[in-house]
N, C-alpha and C positions, 0 to 999 in steps of 0.2 A: 564590612557588612554588605551583603548582596541584596539586591531588590527581589531576586527570585532564584531558587534552586529548582531545576527541572530534572526529574528522575525518569530516564528512559530516552532512547534515541531512535525510536521508530518514527513514523510520519507524524504522530501527535507530538512527541517530545521535540523533534526538530522544528516543526511548525511553530509550536509555542515559544521556543527559544528565539527563533528568528523574529517572530512578531514582537516579542517583548523588546528585543534589541532595536528593532526598527522604531519603536516608540520611546526609545531613550533609556530603557531599564538596564541595569547591570545584572547580567545573568550568568549562572554557572550551570552547565548541562552535565549531569552525572549519569554514566551508563556502564553496565557490566560488559556489554558487547557492542556490536555495530547495528543493532536494531533489526527489525524484521522486513524492511523494505526489499531486501535482496531475495526474499522468499516469495514476493508477490509478482504481479504481472507487469509492473512498470507502468500501469495505468491508474486512473483515479475513478473509482466507482462511487456514484452517489446513491442510487437505488436501482438494482437491476430486476428484482422480482418482488411482487407484493400480492399474492404469491406467483402470479403469472408475469410474463415478460412485461417490463415497464418501458414504454416508448418515451414518455415525458416525465422525467424524474421529479421535477419540482411540484407538478400537480399531484403526483402519487405520494410524495412526502407529506404534503398538506393533508391528504386523505388518511394516510397512515397515522399521522399525529392525532387526527380526530378520532380514529377508531381505536388507537392503542395509547392511552394517556401516560403509560409508564415507559414508553419507548423514548430513547434519547432525542429523537427528532421532535417529540412533543414539547420538550423544553427548548430546543434550539430553533425550530421553525424553518420553513423552506427558504426564507430570505437569507438567513444566516448561512445555510448550506450553499446557496448561490454565491454569496459574497466570498465565502471561503474558497470555493473552486476558482472563482475569478482571481482571487489573491494569489494562489499558487501558480495559476497560468501566467499571470503577469510577472511573478517573481522569476520564473524559469524561462519565460519567453517562448515564442513560436518554434524555436529550434529544438525545444524539449517537449512541449505539450501543445496539442490541438484539441478542438472540441469545445463543448459548453455544457453547463448544467441543465440547459433547456431540453436537450434531446439526447437519448442514448443512441449510440451506433452499435453494430454487432460485428465483432472481429473473430476470425477463425482461431480455434485452439489447436494444439498438437493432435487432438483426436478428431478434428474436423467439425466439432460443434461450433456454433456461433454464440459468442459470449457478449452480453451487453456491458457497455462502459460509457462514461461521460467524457473523460479526457484521456487521450491516448498519445503515444509518441509518433512523430511524423513518419517514422519507418514502418508504421502499421497501417497508414492511411489507405494505401492501395489495396489492402485486404478487405476493406468494407465492400461487400458484394452489391454491385449496382449494374449487372449486365455483362461483365467481362468474362473471358475464358481464362481459367487458371491452369498453370502447371505447378505442382507442388514438388519441389526438388529437395531430396535428402542428400546427406554426405555419408558415403559408405563407411567412413572411419568415425562417425559420431554416433554414440550410443543413444538409445531411447528416443529416436525420432523416426517414424515410419511413414513416409510420404504416401504410400498406397492406402494406408488406413485413413489418413487425413483427407485425401482426395475422394475416397469412396464415401465417407460420411458427409462431406460437403455436397456431393451430388444428390444426397437424400433431402437436402434443404432448399429453400427458396431465397432469392435475393430480395433487395428492397422493392423491386418491381413485381414481385410475386412469381417470377420465373425460376425454373429449376436451375441450380448452379451447375455450370459446365466446368469440370476439373479432371485432370489426369495427373499422373505421377511420373517421376524420373529420379535417377540417382546420378551424382558425379563423384569422382574419387579425388578429393583434395588432400594432398599430403602436406601436413604442417609440422610433423615431428619425426622426420627421418625414418619413414616406413613404419611408424607405430600404427598398429592396426585398429586400436580402439582408444579414443581419447575423449575429453570432456568438452562441453560447450564453452567453458571459460577459456580453455586453451585455444579453441578456434577463434573466440572473440579477440583475444590478445594478438593472435597471428594476423587477423584481418584488420587490426589497427594499422598495419603496414601496407603501403600501396603495392608492393611487389606481390604479396599474397593475394590481394584483391584482383590484380591483373591476371594471375593464374586462375582464380576462380571464374572470372568473366570469360576467359578462353574456354574453360570447361562448359560453362553454361551455354555458350553459343552453339555447342555441339548438340544440345538436347532441347533448347527452347525454340518454339515455332513462332513465326511472325504473328503479332497481334495478341500474344498471350501475356497475362500478368503473372509474374514469377513469385511464388511463395517460398521462402527459405527459412530454416530454423533461425531463431532470434539470437544469432551469434555474430552479427555483422559489425564488429568493433565494440570495444569496451570503453576506451578512453578517447576515441576520436568520434565526435558526434556526427561528422560528415561521412563516415565510412560507407554507410548504406547508400547515401546519395551518390557517392563516387562510383559505386558498383552499378547503380541504376543508370547513370549517365554513360558509363563505358559500355554497358549492355545495350542501351537504347530502347529499353522496354520497362514498364512499371515493375518495381520490386517492392515486396513487403516482407516483414518478419512475422514469424509465428512463435509465440512464447513457449518455451519448454518447461519441464518440471524444475523445481528449485535445485540449485541456485539459479535464479532468473537473471540473465544478462541485462534486459531492460530495467529490471528492478534494481540491479547493482548500479546502473548508470544514474537512476533517479536518486538512490541513496548517496552516491558519491557527490552529486551536485548539491543536494541539500546539506550534507555534512560539511562541505567546503564553505558554503555560505554561513553555516552556524559557527564554524571555527574562525571565520574572519570577523565575526561580530560578538562572539561569546567566549567565555572560558569553558573549554570542553575537557572533561576528565574521563578518559577511557579506562576500562578495566577496573572500575570502582563501583561499589555498591553502598547503600545506606545501611549502617549498623545500629544507629541509635539517634534519638533526637531529644531536645530539651523543650519543655512546655512551661509557660508562665501566663497566667490570666487568660487561659483558653486560646493562647497563641503559641505556635511553634517559634522558638527563639533562635534555634540553631539545629543543624544536622551534622552528624559525624559520619564521615565517609571512610571506607577502607581504601587505602592506597598502598603502593609498594613500600614495605618496610614499617609503616606506622599508620595509625588512624589520624584523620584530619578533621577538625571541627570548623564548620562554616556558619558564621552568624548570618541569618537571612530574615527578610521581611515577609517572605511567602514561599510556599512549596507547591509545585505542580506534580502530581503523580501521573506519569504517562508511560508506565513500564509494561503495559499490555495486560492480558488476562491469563487464561490457563496455558495458552500456547507458549508464553514466555516464562512461565513459572511465577509470575507476579501474583496469580491466584492459584491455590493448591487445594486438591481434595484428597483426603486420606482414605484408608481402607474401610473406615467406619462411615464414610459419607459426609464427614465434617469438612467444610470449606473455609479457608482463611486467606486473608491478605498477607502475603509474605514480606511486603516492603515496610509497612508501618503498623500492621496489626489493626487496621481500622475496621469498623463494623460493615457487614455486607447485607444486602437485601436479596430476597429470593431464596434463602436457604431453609426456610421453614416449611418445606414441602418435599415430596418425593422427587428427587432430582433427575432420575432416569426412568424410562419405560421401555418396553420391548418393541414398540412400533417406531423404529428409528426414523423412517422416511414419512410415515403417514401422519405423525402428530409431532407437536413441539416437544423438545427435550428441555425441561425447566433448567437444567444445569447450565445451558449455554446463555441463559438470561441472568445468571447470578452476577452481581457486581456492586459497585457503589451507587447509592442513592445520592443525588446532587440537587442543589437548588438552581435557580436560573443563572446564578453567577458561576456555576460549576464547582461550588464548595461541597466537599464531602459531608454528607449528613448522616446522623443516626436515623435508621428507618423510622418514619413516622414522626420525626422530631426535627430540630434545627441542625446547623453545622456542628460537626464534632469539634473542629478548631476553626476560628474565624479566618485563618489565612492558609488553609490547605485545600487545594483544588485537585480535580481529577479530569483526565481527558483521554479519549481513545478507547482501547479494548477493555478497560476495567469498568466501564459504565454498564449499569444493569439495564435489562429490558429489551435487548435485541439479539437476534440470531444472525450475526453479521455475515457469516460465510454463506448462509442460505439466501439472505436478502441481497447480497452483493452491496452492502451499505457501509462496510467498515471504514473505507477511506473518507467518505463524506462525514461520518460521525467523528472520526479522528480529527479531521481538519476543522470542522465547525466547533467542536468542543474545545480544541486547543486554542483557537483564536478567541473564543468567548472567555476562556479562563485567563488568557494573556491580557485581554482588554479590561477584564474585571480587576486584575491586579493594578494595571496602569491607572484606573480610576481612583483606586485607594491611594496610590503614590502621589497623585497630583494635588 
C-alpha cells in the first residue's frame, strides 16, 4: 500500500512527490514521459503579467486573487506561492536558482525581448539589464539563434535605470562535431561539459569581445556540469550570461534532471507508464492500475495526485465537436459550458485555456458547484481551471503552490 500515487512528472508532479517523501510518505510517481520542464525556460515564474508587467509578484497575486475568485491563486494565496518558491530555491540551492518571489527581474530572450521571472539560474544573472554594455554572440553552426536580431531588439528597450540598453552582436565558429555545419543546442551543451571545448570557445570569444562588455551566449553552456558557464566566465575574465533558446531548453533540461534525480532518490518512479483504470470504494480510490512493459500493474494507494498537465500534455483533450475531457481519470471539468474559442485571439480571453478541474482548498478535485468527486483524489499544476498560465507567466507558481498544498493535505490525513 502506497501513501500516494502521483501521476505526471512535470514540475507539479516532481514537487508533490518530493514534498511527500520529505514528510515521510511512501510515494510512487507514474509518468508516460519525462515531463514538460525541458520545454520551459529553466526559470520559475510566479506572475509576470496582470495584464501589464508585474514588478512585485506577491502584491499582484493578492490583487489577482481578489479580482478573480476562480483563479487558482484565489484558493492558494500569495503566502503559499511565496513559501513554495522558497521551498524549491532551498531544495536546489544557490548553485541552481537565484531570486525571490518578492520581485521579478527581466532577462533577455532569444528575440531580444525582456521576459519577467522570479527565480532564475545563476548563468542568467549577468543578463539582467542594469547599465552594462552587451555583446550578443552567436555560434555559426548553431541553428535558430540570431545574435543581430537579439541585440537590435534589446537596443529598443530600457534597463532597470531607465536607460537605453547598449548591445551589439558577433559570431564565433565553434566546431564540435567534425566540421558539421548545422547542429543542435543539446549537442553544443554536451560538448561544453568538457573543459577542452570550453577553452576553445573562450579563445574564440577573446577575438570578438571588447573590454568592459557583458557577453550573452545561447543557453548551451553545459548540460550536466553546473559549473561550465562559470568556468567560461572565469577564463574569459568578463561577465557571461545565457539566453534561452526554443525547446528543448538546456536550462529546462538541467532543472528537470536535478528534480528527477531527487525524486528517484526518495520515491518509486515508474517511467513509460500511464494510468489505465482505478478502483473506487466508499467514494475513495483504493487502487490504480498502471500500464507497464508486458503487463498491467495494480498499486493499492491511500491517495492520488493528478499532475499530468493540461492540453499541452494531452491530459485534457478537446475533440472536433468542442467536447473537452480529462483523459487520465475521466473526472468532471469546469468551464466547458460556454463557447470555448473566439476570433479575437490576442484582444480577449479564450475560455478554452481556463478549462480544468475545480478544486477545494485542499486541492481535491470537485464536481463543479459541489464537493469532492473522491475524498482522496487531488490535482496540481496545469490541469487546474481558471488561469491563462502562458499569458500571465504564472504556470510555475501555480504548479508549485498547488503541488505542495496537495502534498501537505495528504500528510495531514495520514498523520
